[in-house]
PDB file of N, CA, C and O in Angstrom:
ATOM      1  N   MET A   1       0.840  -1.057   0.174  1.00  0.00           N
ATOM      2  CA  MET A   1       0.178   0.084   0.021  1.00  0.00           C
ATOM      3  C   MET A   1       0.998   0.991   0.027  1.00  0.00           C
ATOM      4  O   MET A   1       0.883   1.678  -0.988  1.00  0.00           O
ATOM      5  N   GLY A   2       1.780   1.324   0.694  1.00  0.00           N
ATOM      6  CA  GLY A   2       2.878   2.374   0.497  1.00  0.00           C
ATOM      7  C   GLY A   2       3.696   2.371  -0.917  1.00  0.00           C
ATOM      8  O   GLY A   2       4.820   2.846  -0.758  1.00  0.00           O
ATOM      9  N   ALA A   3       3.484   2.046  -1.983  1.00  0.00           N
ATOM     10  CA  ALA A   3       4.265   1.801  -3.076  1.00  0.00           C
ATOM     11  C   ALA A   3       3.078   2.567  -3.697  1.00  0.00           C
ATOM     12  O   ALA A   3       3.405   3.040  -4.785  1.00  0.00           O
ATOM     13  N   ILE A   4       1.858   2.826  -3.366  1.00  0.00           N
ATOM     14  CA  ILE A   4       0.339   2.983  -4.411  1.00  0.00           C
ATOM     15  C   ILE A   4       0.520   4.604  -4.044  1.00  0.00           C
ATOM     16  O   ILE A   4       0.611   5.553  -4.823  1.00  0.00           O
ATOM     17  N   MET A   5       0.539   4.588  -2.706  1.00  0.00           N
ATOM     18  CA  MET A   5       0.276   5.882  -2.140  1.00  0.00           C
ATOM     19  C   MET A   5       0.999   7.539  -2.955  1.00  0.00           C
ATOM     20  O   MET A   5       0.411   8.587  -3.224  1.00  0.00           O
ATOM     21  N   PRO A   6       2.098   7.242  -3.098  1.00  0.00           N
ATOM     22  CA  PRO A   6       2.829   8.318  -4.236  1.00  0.00           C
ATOM     23  C   PRO A   6       2.334   8.901  -5.300  1.00  0.00           C
ATOM     24  O   PRO A   6       2.219  10.096  -5.574  1.00  0.00           O
ATOM     25  N   CYS A   7       1.858   7.304  -6.266  1.00  0.00           N
ATOM     26  CA  CYS A   7       1.403   7.955  -7.147  1.00  0.00           C
ATOM     27  C   CYS A   7      -0.056   8.619  -7.068  1.00  0.00           C
ATOM     28  O   CYS A   7      -0.475   9.505  -7.813  1.00  0.00           O
ATOM     29  N   LEU A   8      -0.764   7.985  -5.972  1.00  0.00           N
ATOM     30  CA  LEU A   8      -1.934   8.964  -5.820  1.00  0.00           C
ATOM     31  C   LEU A   8      -1.863  10.490  -5.402  1.00  0.00           C
ATOM     32  O   LEU A   8      -2.478  11.357  -6.023  1.00  0.00           O
ATOM     33  N   PHE A   9      -0.973  10.781  -4.175  1.00  0.00           N
ATOM     34  CA  PHE A   9      -1.224  12.191  -3.826  1.00  0.00           C
ATOM     35  C   PHE A   9       0.155  12.974  -4.112  1.00  0.00           C
ATOM     36  O   PHE A   9       0.488  13.992  -3.505  1.00  0.00           O
ATOM     37  N   GLY A  10       0.931  12.330  -5.159  1.00  0.00           N
ATOM     38  CA  GLY A  10       2.260  12.856  -5.805  1.00  0.00           C
ATOM     39  C   GLY A  10       3.171  12.680  -4.889  1.00  0.00           C
ATOM     40  O   GLY A  10       3.042  11.861  -3.978  1.00  0.00           O
ATOM     41  N   SER A  11       4.347  13.558  -5.071  1.00  0.00           N
ATOM     42  CA  SER A  11       5.664  13.350  -4.270  1.00  0.00           C
ATOM     43  C   SER A  11       6.119  14.670  -4.143  1.00  0.00           C
ATOM     44  O   SER A  11       5.710  15.723  -4.633  1.00  0.00           O
ATOM     45  N   SER A  12       7.233  14.352  -3.237  1.00  0.00           N
ATOM     46  CA  SER A  12       7.745  16.225  -3.320  1.00  0.00           C
ATOM     47  C   SER A  12       8.855  16.128  -4.372  1.00  0.00           C
ATOM     48  O   SER A  12       9.676  17.014  -4.133  1.00  0.00           O
ATOM     49  N   GLU A  13       9.189  15.439  -5.388  1.00  0.00           N
ATOM     50  CA  GLU A  13       9.871  15.866  -6.771  1.00  0.00           C
ATOM     51  C   GLU A  13       8.775  16.339  -7.732  1.00  0.00           C
ATOM     52  O   GLU A  13       9.002  17.016  -8.735  1.00  0.00           O
ATOM     53  N   ASP A  14       7.698  15.968  -7.378  1.00  0.00           N
ATOM     54  CA  ASP A  14       6.410  16.336  -8.516  1.00  0.00           C
ATOM     55  C   ASP A  14       6.553  18.153  -8.316  1.00  0.00           C
ATOM     56  O   ASP A  14       6.601  19.024  -9.185  1.00  0.00           O
ATOM     57  N   TYR A  15       6.587  18.249  -7.032  1.00  0.00           N
ATOM     58  CA  TYR A  15       6.462  19.874  -6.776  1.00  0.00           C
ATOM     59  C   TYR A  15       8.190  20.466  -7.408  1.00  0.00           C
ATOM     60  O   TYR A  15       8.140  21.369  -8.243  1.00  0.00           O
ATOM     61  N   GLU A  16       9.092  20.136  -7.147  1.00  0.00           N
ATOM     62  CA  GLU A  16      10.459  20.215  -7.376  1.00  0.00           C
ATOM     63  C   GLU A  16      10.304  20.610  -9.123  1.00  0.00           C
ATOM     64  O   GLU A  16      10.642  21.736  -9.487  1.00  0.00           O
ATOM     65  N   ASP A  17       9.960  19.952  -9.783  1.00  0.00           N
ATOM     66  CA  ASP A  17       9.729  19.854 -11.334  1.00  0.00           C
ATOM     67  C   ASP A  17       8.893  20.740 -11.493  1.00  0.00           C
ATOM     68  O   ASP A  17       8.903  21.026 -12.690  1.00  0.00           O
ATOM     69  N   GLU A  18       7.819  21.630 -10.695  1.00  0.00           N
ATOM     70  CA  GLU A  18       7.272  22.696 -11.120  1.00  0.00           C
ATOM     71  C   GLU A  18       7.807  23.815 -10.949  1.00  0.00           C
ATOM     72  O   GLU A  18       7.315  24.742 -11.593  1.00  0.00           O
ATOM     73  N   GLU A  19       8.607  24.020 -10.328  1.00  0.00           N
ATOM     74  CA  GLU A  19       9.496  25.258 -10.213  1.00  0.00           C
ATOM     75  C   GLU A  19      10.275  25.174 -10.991  1.00  0.00           C
ATOM     76  O   GLU A  19      10.170  26.139 -11.749  1.00  0.00           O
ATOM     77  N   ASP A  20      11.560  24.124 -11.449  1.00  0.00           N
ATOM     78  CA  ASP A  20      12.041  24.161 -12.678  1.00  0.00           C
ATOM     79  C   ASP A  20      11.221  24.224 -13.747  1.00  0.00           C
ATOM     80  O   ASP A  20      12.067  24.307 -14.637  1.00  0.00           O
ATOM     81  N   GLN A  21      10.325  24.240 -14.219  1.00  0.00           N
ATOM     82  CA  GLN A  21       9.335  24.054 -15.288  1.00  0.00           C
ATOM     83  C   GLN A  21       8.926  25.905 -14.860  1.00  0.00           C
ATOM     84  O   GLN A  21       8.844  26.611 -15.865  1.00  0.00           O
ATOM     85  N   GLU A  22       8.749  26.456 -13.838  1.00  0.00           N
ATOM     86  CA  GLU A  22       8.315  27.988 -14.241  1.00  0.00           C
ATOM     87  C   GLU A  22       9.700  28.541 -14.442  1.00  0.00           C
ATOM     88  O   GLU A  22       9.885  29.448 -15.254  1.00  0.00           O
ATOM     89  N   ALA A  23      10.816  27.954 -13.629  1.00  0.00           N
ATOM     90  CA  ALA A  23      12.240  28.805 -14.793  1.00  0.00           C
ATOM     91  C   ALA A  23      12.483  28.749 -15.950  1.00  0.00           C
ATOM     92  O   ALA A  23      13.173  29.574 -16.550  1.00  0.00           O
ATOM     93  N   LYS A  24      12.174  28.177 -16.234  1.00  0.00           N
ATOM     94  CA  LYS A  24      12.487  27.435 -17.695  1.00  0.00           C
ATOM     95  C   LYS A  24      11.537  28.599 -18.513  1.00  0.00           C
ATOM     96  O   LYS A  24      11.864  29.614 -19.128  1.00  0.00           O
ATOM     97  N   ARG A  25      10.134  27.942 -18.216  1.00  0.00           N
ATOM     98  CA  ARG A  25       9.209  29.357 -18.927  1.00  0.00           C
ATOM     99  C   ARG A  25       9.671  30.490 -18.666  1.00  0.00           C
ATOM    100  O   ARG A  25       8.916  31.214 -19.314  1.00  0.00           O
ATOM    101  N   GLN A  26      10.408  31.158 -18.153  1.00  0.00           N
ATOM    102  CA  GLN A  26      10.674  32.319 -17.826  1.00  0.00           C
ATOM    103  C   GLN A  26      12.090  32.803 -18.695  1.00  0.00           C
ATOM    104  O   GLN A  26      12.267  33.944 -19.122  1.00  0.00           O
ATOM    105  N   GLN A  27      12.952  31.768 -18.833  1.00  0.00           N
ATOM    106  CA  GLN A  27      14.033  31.484 -19.487  1.00  0.00           C
ATOM    107  C   GLN A  27      13.540  31.567 -21.285  1.00  0.00           C
ATOM    108  O   GLN A  27      14.120  32.083 -22.241  1.00  0.00           O
ATOM    109  N   GLN A  28      12.627  31.041 -21.219  1.00  0.00           N
ATOM    110  CA  GLN A  28      12.123  30.740 -23.039  1.00  0.00           C
ATOM    111  C   GLN A  28      11.291  32.241 -23.046  1.00  0.00           C
ATOM    112  O   GLN A  28      11.552  33.021 -23.962  1.00  0.00           O
ATOM    113  N   ALA A  29      10.432  32.571 -22.160  1.00  0.00           N
ATOM    114  CA  ALA A  29      10.085  34.059 -22.259  1.00  0.00           C
ATOM    115  C   ALA A  29      11.027  35.095 -22.787  1.00  0.00           C
ATOM    116  O   ALA A  29      10.897  35.821 -23.773  1.00  0.00           O
ATOM    117  N   GLU A  30      12.236  34.986 -21.715  1.00  0.00           N
ATOM    118  CA  GLU A  30      13.208  36.257 -22.336  1.00  0.00           C
ATOM    119  C   GLU A  30      13.981  35.649 -23.267  1.00  0.00           C
ATOM    120  O   GLU A  30      14.929  36.409 -23.467  1.00  0.00           O
ATOM    121  N   ALA A  31      14.067  34.818 -23.848  1.00  0.00           N
ATOM    122  CA  ALA A  31      14.480  34.451 -24.689  1.00  0.00           C
ATOM    123  C   ALA A  31      14.018  34.771 -26.129  1.00  0.00           C
ATOM    124  O   ALA A  31      14.753  35.210 -27.014  1.00  0.00           O
ATOM    125  N   ALA A  32      12.461  34.442 -26.267  1.00  0.00           N
ATOM    126  CA  ALA A  32      11.774  35.215 -27.062  1.00  0.00           C
ATOM    127  C   ALA A  32      11.791  36.930 -27.373  1.00  0.00           C
ATOM    128  O   ALA A  32      11.519  37.522 -28.418  1.00  0.00           O
ATOM    129  N   GLU A  33      12.224  37.469 -26.027  1.00  0.00           N
ATOM    130  CA  GLU A  33      11.949  39.085 -26.133  1.00  0.00           C
ATOM    131  C   GLU A  33      12.953  39.308 -26.922  1.00  0.00           C
ATOM    132  O   GLU A  33      12.764  39.994 -27.927  1.00  0.00           O
ATOM    133  N   LYS A  34      13.840  38.940 -26.724  1.00  0.00           N
ATOM    134  CA  LYS A  34      15.850  38.637 -27.043  1.00  0.00           C
ATOM    135  C   LYS A  34      15.842  38.565 -28.717  1.00  0.00           C
ATOM    136  O   LYS A  34      16.532  39.359 -29.356  1.00  0.00           O
ATOM    137  N   ARG A  35      15.180  37.762 -29.247  1.00  0.00           N
ATOM    138  CA  ARG A  35      15.092  37.501 -30.504  1.00  0.00           C
ATOM    139  C   ARG A  35      14.192  38.614 -31.431  1.00  0.00           C
ATOM    140  O   ARG A  35      14.466  39.148 -32.506  1.00  0.00           O
ATOM    141  N   GLN A  36      12.860  38.744 -30.444  1.00  0.00           N
ATOM    142  CA  GLN A  36      12.208  39.830 -31.328  1.00  0.00           C
ATOM    143  C   GLN A  36      12.808  41.218 -31.785  1.00  0.00           C
ATOM    144  O   GLN A  36      12.704  41.823 -32.853  1.00  0.00           O
ATOM    145  N   LYS A  37      13.695  41.614 -30.219  1.00  0.00           N
ATOM    146  CA  LYS A  37      14.166  42.362 -30.639  1.00  0.00           C
ATOM    147  C   LYS A  37      15.457  42.330 -31.533  1.00  0.00           C
ATOM    148  O   LYS A  37      15.462  43.115 -32.481  1.00  0.00           O
ATOM    149  N   GLU A  38      16.591  41.494 -31.345  1.00  0.00           N
ATOM    150  CA  GLU A  38      17.178  41.402 -32.951  1.00  0.00           C
ATOM    151  C   GLU A  38      16.166  41.636 -34.352  1.00  0.00           C
ATOM    152  O   GLU A  38      15.969  42.718 -34.907  1.00  0.00           O
ATOM    153  N   ALA A  39      15.719  40.594 -34.658  1.00  0.00           N
ATOM    154  CA  ALA A  39      14.623  40.445 -35.849  1.00  0.00           C
ATOM    155  C   ALA A  39      13.967  41.777 -35.824  1.00  0.00           C
ATOM    156  O   ALA A  39      13.515  42.017 -36.943  1.00  0.00           O
ATOM    157  N   GLU A  40      13.670  43.031 -34.716  1.00  0.00           N
ATOM    158  CA  GLU A  40      13.401  44.123 -35.385  1.00  0.00           C
ATOM    159  C   GLU A  40      14.635  45.202 -35.961  1.00  0.00           C
ATOM    160  O   GLU A  40      14.418  46.212 -36.630  1.00  0.00           O
ATOM    161  N   GLY A  41      16.093  44.659 -35.474  1.00  0.00           N
ATOM    162  CA  GLY A  41      16.740  45.843 -35.795  1.00  0.00           C
ATOM    163  C   GLY A  41      17.523  45.065 -36.931  1.00  0.00           C
ATOM    164  O   GLY A  41      18.292  45.735 -37.620  1.00  0.00           O
ATOM    165  N   ARG A  42      17.421  43.981 -37.137  1.00  0.00           N
ATOM    166  CA  ARG A  42      17.887  43.388 -38.692  1.00  0.00           C
ATOM    167  C   ARG A  42      18.152  44.400 -39.974  1.00  0.00           C
ATOM    168  O   ARG A  42      17.311  45.248 -40.276  1.00  0.00           O
ATOM    169  N   GLY A  43      19.120  44.275 -40.541  1.00  0.00           N
ATOM    170  CA  GLY A  43      19.122  45.084 -41.410  1.00  0.00           C
ATOM    171  C   GLY A  43      19.460  46.744 -41.395  1.00  0.00           C
ATOM    172  O   GLY A  43      19.761  47.476 -42.338  1.00  0.00           O
ATOM    173  N   LEU A  44      19.271  47.095 -39.762  1.00  0.00           N
ATOM    174  CA  LEU A  44      19.587  48.214 -39.985  1.00  0.00           C
ATOM    175  C   LEU A  44      20.874  48.545 -39.038  1.00  0.00           C
ATOM    176  O   LEU A  44      21.110  47.804 -38.083  1.00  0.00           O
ATOM    177  N   LYS A  45      21.872  49.903 -39.377  1.00  0.00           N
ATOM    178  CA  LYS A  45      22.628  50.062 -38.463  1.00  0.00           C
ATOM    179  C   LYS A  45      22.220  50.546 -37.179  1.00  0.00           C
ATOM    180  O   LYS A  45      22.460  49.932 -36.140  1.00  0.00           O
ATOM    181  N   ASP A  46      21.747  51.387 -37.220  1.00  0.00           N
ATOM    182  CA  ASP A  46      21.586  51.697 -35.627  1.00  0.00           C
ATOM    183  C   ASP A  46      20.049  51.601 -35.353  1.00  0.00           C
ATOM    184  O   ASP A  46      19.453  52.641 -35.629  1.00  0.00           O
ATOM    185  N   PRO A  47      19.515  50.895 -35.019  1.00  0.00           N
ATOM    186  CA  PRO A  47      18.175  50.250 -34.594  1.00  0.00           C
ATOM    187  C   PRO A  47      17.348  51.575 -33.837  1.00  0.00           C
ATOM    188  O   PRO A  47      16.232  52.036 -34.081  1.00  0.00           O
ATOM    189  N   GLU A  48      18.585  52.062 -32.613  1.00  0.00           N
ATOM    190  CA  GLU A  48      17.823  52.728 -31.632  1.00  0.00           C
ATOM    191  C   GLU A  48      17.478  54.130 -31.819  1.00  0.00           C
ATOM    192  O   GLU A  48      16.694  54.944 -31.332  1.00  0.00           O
ATOM    193  N   GLY A  49      18.907  54.061 -33.250  1.00  0.00           N
ATOM    194  CA  GLY A  49      18.168  55.677 -33.418  1.00  0.00           C
ATOM    195  C   GLY A  49      16.966  55.738 -34.669  1.00  0.00           C
ATOM    196  O   GLY A  49      16.146  56.649 -34.781  1.00  0.00           O
ATOM    197  N   VAL A  50      17.030  55.031 -35.202  1.00  0.00           N
ATOM    198  CA  VAL A  50      15.811  54.303 -35.991  1.00  0.00           C
ATOM    199  C   VAL A  50      14.128  54.736 -35.113  1.00  0.00           C
ATOM    200  O   VAL A  50      13.131  55.363 -35.468  1.00  0.00           O
ATOM    201  N   LYS A  51      14.460  54.137 -34.074  1.00  0.00           N
ATOM    202  CA  LYS A  51      13.144  54.459 -32.811  1.00  0.00           C
ATOM    203  C   LYS A  51      13.615  55.735 -32.605  1.00  0.00           C
ATOM    204  O   LYS A  51      12.987  56.562 -33.266  1.00  0.00           O
ATOM    205  N   LYS A  52      14.397  56.139 -32.001  1.00  0.00           N
ATOM    206  CA  LYS A  52      13.820  58.148 -31.534  1.00  0.00           C
ATOM    207  C   LYS A  52      13.521  58.441 -32.978  1.00  0.00           C
ATOM    208  O   LYS A  52      12.395  58.914 -33.134  1.00  0.00           O
ATOM    209  N   ARG A  53      14.090  58.316 -33.860  1.00  0.00           N
ATOM    210  CA  ARG A  53      13.705  59.540 -34.987  1.00  0.00           C
ATOM    211  C   ARG A  53      12.092  59.387 -35.405  1.00  0.00           C
ATOM    212  O   ARG A  53      11.362  60.299 -35.791  1.00  0.00           O
ATOM    213  N   GLN A  54      11.715  57.883 -35.207  1.00  0.00           N
ATOM    214  CA  GLN A  54      10.137  58.144 -35.482  1.00  0.00           C
ATOM    215  C   GLN A  54       8.858  58.480 -34.407  1.00  0.00           C
ATOM    216  O   GLN A  54       7.670  58.763 -34.561  1.00  0.00           O
ATOM    217  N   GLN A  55       9.781  58.287 -33.202  1.00  0.00           N
ATOM    218  CA  GLN A  55       8.909  58.916 -32.110  1.00  0.00           C
ATOM    219  C   GLN A  55       9.227  60.251 -32.204  1.00  0.00           C
ATOM    220  O   GLN A  55       8.219  60.956 -32.149  1.00  0.00           O
ATOM    221  N   GLN A  56      10.327  60.897 -32.334  1.00  0.00           N
ATOM    222  CA  GLN A  56      10.423  62.394 -32.837  1.00  0.00           C
ATOM    223  C   GLN A  56       9.443  63.425 -33.674  1.00  0.00           C
ATOM    224  O   GLN A  56       9.012  64.565 -33.502  1.00  0.00           O
ATOM    225  N   LYS A  57       9.336  62.442 -34.625  1.00  0.00           N
ATOM    226  CA  LYS A  57       8.202  62.012 -36.363  1.00  0.00           C
ATOM    227  C   LYS A  57       7.108  62.289 -35.101  1.00  0.00           C
ATOM    228  O   LYS A  57       7.002  63.424 -34.635  1.00  0.00           O
ATOM    229  N   GLU A  58       6.341  61.212 -34.610  1.00  0.00           N
ATOM    230  CA  GLU A  58       5.277  61.185 -34.736  1.00  0.00           C
ATOM    231  C   GLU A  58       4.524  62.571 -33.081  1.00  0.00           C
ATOM    232  O   GLU A  58       3.367  62.902 -32.824  1.00  0.00           O
ATOM    233  N   GLU A  59       5.735  62.928 -32.456  1.00  0.00           N
ATOM    234  CA  GLU A  59       5.579  63.702 -31.690  1.00  0.00           C
ATOM    235  C   GLU A  59       5.271  64.833 -32.323  1.00  0.00           C
ATOM    236  O   GLU A  59       4.325  65.496 -31.898  1.00  0.00           O
ATOM    237  N   ALA A  60       5.964  65.243 -33.390  1.00  0.00           N
ATOM    238  CA  ALA A  60       5.896  66.249 -34.032  1.00  0.00           C
ATOM    239  C   ALA A  60       4.271  66.644 -34.907  1.00  0.00           C
ATOM    240  O   ALA A  60       3.513  67.607 -35.021  1.00  0.00           O
ATOM    241  N   GLU A  61       4.388  64.991 -35.461  1.00  0.00           N
ATOM    242  CA  GLU A  61       2.991  65.196 -35.957  1.00  0.00           C
ATOM    243  C   GLU A  61       2.074  65.559 -34.820  1.00  0.00           C
ATOM    244  O   GLU A  61       1.352  66.510 -35.118  1.00  0.00           O
ATOM    245  N   LYS A  62       1.881  65.076 -33.578  1.00  0.00           N
ATOM    246  CA  LYS A  62       0.754  65.190 -32.815  1.00  0.00           C
ATOM    247  C   LYS A  62       0.685  66.889 -32.044  1.00  0.00           C
ATOM    248  O   LYS A  62      -0.345  67.425 -31.635  1.00  0.00           O
ATOM    249  N   LYS A  63       2.056  67.471 -32.012  1.00  0.00           N
ATOM    250  CA  LYS A  63       1.939  69.157 -31.843  1.00  0.00           C
ATOM    251  C   LYS A  63       1.304  69.635 -33.078  1.00  0.00           C
ATOM    252  O   LYS A  63       0.535  70.596 -33.064  1.00  0.00           O
ATOM    253  N   ALA A  64       1.656  68.880 -34.326  1.00  0.00           N
ATOM    254  CA  ALA A  64       1.013  70.093 -35.356  1.00  0.00           C
ATOM    255  C   ALA A  64       0.060  69.291 -35.159  1.00  0.00           C
ATOM    256  O   ALA A  64       0.298  69.400 -33.956  1.00  0.00           O
ATOM    257  N   GLU A  65      -0.785  68.596 -35.183  1.00  0.00           N
ATOM    258  CA  GLU A  65      -2.801  68.248 -35.128  1.00  0.00           C
ATOM    259  C   GLU A  65      -3.305  69.048 -34.143  1.00  0.00           C
ATOM    260  O   GLU A  65      -4.342  69.690 -34.313  1.00  0.00           O
ATOM    261  N   GLN A  66      -2.445  69.083 -32.759  1.00  0.00           N
ATOM    262  CA  GLN A  66      -3.181  69.959 -31.758  1.00  0.00           C
ATOM    263  C   GLN A  66      -3.262  71.363 -32.197  1.00  0.00           C
ATOM    264  O   GLN A  66      -4.398  71.818 -32.060  1.00  0.00           O
ATOM    265  N   MET A  67      -2.413  72.173 -32.675  1.00  0.00           N
ATOM    266  CA  MET A  67      -1.899  73.284 -33.235  1.00  0.00           C
ATOM    267  C   MET A  67      -3.414  73.888 -34.409  1.00  0.00           C
ATOM    268  O   MET A  67      -3.946  74.998 -34.381  1.00  0.00           O
ATOM    269  N   ASN A  68      -3.746  72.756 -35.286  1.00  0.00           N
ATOM    270  CA  ASN A  68      -4.472  72.412 -36.015  1.00  0.00           C
ATOM    271  C   ASN A  68      -5.858  72.912 -35.634  1.00  0.00           C
ATOM    272  O   ASN A  68      -6.517  73.843 -36.096  1.00  0.00           O
ATOM    273  N   GLN A  69      -6.180  71.839 -34.443  1.00  0.00           N
ATOM    274  CA  GLN A  69      -7.477  71.837 -33.615  1.00  0.00           C
ATOM    275  C   GLN A  69      -7.575  73.213 -32.670  1.00  0.00           C
ATOM    276  O   GLN A  69      -8.651  73.722 -32.357  1.00  0.00           O
ATOM    277  N   GLU A  70      -6.687  73.561 -32.398  1.00  0.00           N
ATOM    278  CA  GLU A  70      -6.782  74.782 -31.239  1.00  0.00           C
ATOM    279  C   GLU A  70      -7.174  76.346 -32.310  1.00  0.00           C
ATOM    280  O   GLU A  70      -7.724  77.351 -31.860  1.00  0.00           O
ATOM    281  N   GLY A  71      -6.639  76.131 -34.000  1.00  0.00           N
ATOM    282  CA  GLY A  71      -6.522  76.907 -34.339  1.00  0.00           C
ATOM    283  C   GLY A  71      -5.547  78.235 -34.240  1.00  0.00           C
ATOM    284  O   GLY A  71      -5.648  79.419 -34.562  1.00  0.00           O
ATOM    285  N   GLY A  72      -4.446  77.317 -33.557  1.00  0.00           N
ATOM    286  CA  GLY A  72      -3.475  78.696 -33.135  1.00  0.00           C
ATOM    287  C   GLY A  72      -2.489  79.349 -34.228  1.00  0.00           C
ATOM    288  O   GLY A  72      -2.937  79.665 -35.331  1.00  0.00           O
ATOM    289  N   ASP A  73      -1.522  79.488 -33.991  1.00  0.00           N
ATOM    290  CA  ASP A  73      -0.814  80.476 -34.709  1.00  0.00           C
ATOM    291  C   ASP A  73      -0.870  79.949 -36.028  1.00  0.00           C
ATOM    292  O   ASP A  73      -0.421  78.851 -36.356  1.00  0.00           O
ATOM    293  N   LYS A  74      -1.526  80.892 -36.888  1.00  0.00           N
ATOM    294  CA  LYS A  74      -1.439  80.439 -38.223  1.00  0.00           C
ATOM    295  C   LYS A  74      -0.745  81.326 -39.612  1.00  0.00           C
ATOM    296  O   LYS A  74      -1.499  82.109 -40.190  1.00  0.00           O
ATOM    297  N   LEU A  75      -0.094  81.257 -39.838  1.00  0.00           N
ATOM    298  CA  LEU A  75       0.832  81.678 -41.026  1.00  0.00           C
ATOM    299  C   LEU A  75       0.618  82.477 -41.921  1.00  0.00           C
ATOM    300  O   LEU A  75      -0.059  82.167 -42.902  1.00  0.00           O
ATOM    301  N   SER A  76       1.329  84.054 -41.708  1.00  0.00           N
ATOM    302  CA  SER A  76       0.405  84.776 -42.905  1.00  0.00           C
ATOM    303  C   SER A  76       1.331  85.137 -43.535  1.00  0.00           C
ATOM    304  O   SER A  76       2.352  84.734 -42.979  1.00  0.00           O
ATOM    305  N   TRP A  77       1.639  85.924 -44.787  1.00  0.00           N
ATOM    306  CA  TRP A  77       2.873  86.340 -44.942  1.00  0.00           C
ATOM    307  C   TRP A  77       2.268  87.931 -44.819  1.00  0.00           C
ATOM    308  O   TRP A  77       1.157  88.459 -44.768  1.00  0.00           O
ATOM    309  N   GLN A  78       3.858  88.412 -44.802  1.00  0.00           N
ATOM    310  CA  GLN A  78       3.795  90.287 -44.852  1.00  0.00           C
ATOM    311  C   GLN A  78       4.590  90.044 -45.942  1.00  0.00           C
ATOM    312  O   GLN A  78       5.533  89.252 -45.953  1.00  0.00           O
ATOM    313  N   VAL A  79       4.229  90.700 -46.827  1.00  0.00           N
ATOM    314  CA  VAL A  79       4.403  91.952 -47.993  1.00  0.00           C
ATOM    315  C   VAL A  79       4.949  93.232 -47.582  1.00  0.00           C
ATOM    316  O   VAL A  79       4.136  94.125 -47.342  1.00  0.00           O
ATOM    317  N   GLY A  80       6.566  93.544 -47.423  1.00  0.00           N
ATOM    318  CA  GLY A  80       7.064  95.154 -46.786  1.00  0.00           C
ATOM    319  C   GLY A  80       7.305  96.099 -47.569  1.00  0.00           C
ATOM    320  O   GLY A  80       7.644  97.196 -47.127  1.00  0.00           O
TER     321      GLY A  80
END
């Protein structure tokens, strides 16, 4: 009967395996993020610079849109 009990209720080894699996999942997630980041920059000499320029462009577009909505400073020509 003692031989059946570990099968029915599990053993301490099963719990250790769960911890190992969680660590393995974490490592796999980190590796996937690293691969994705490398794939984004593939073919670019300076991928961080490209991201910065894209962010600056988006910010400039947002500011221009806000100015148009507010009816702010309109350009006018002055002939002197």
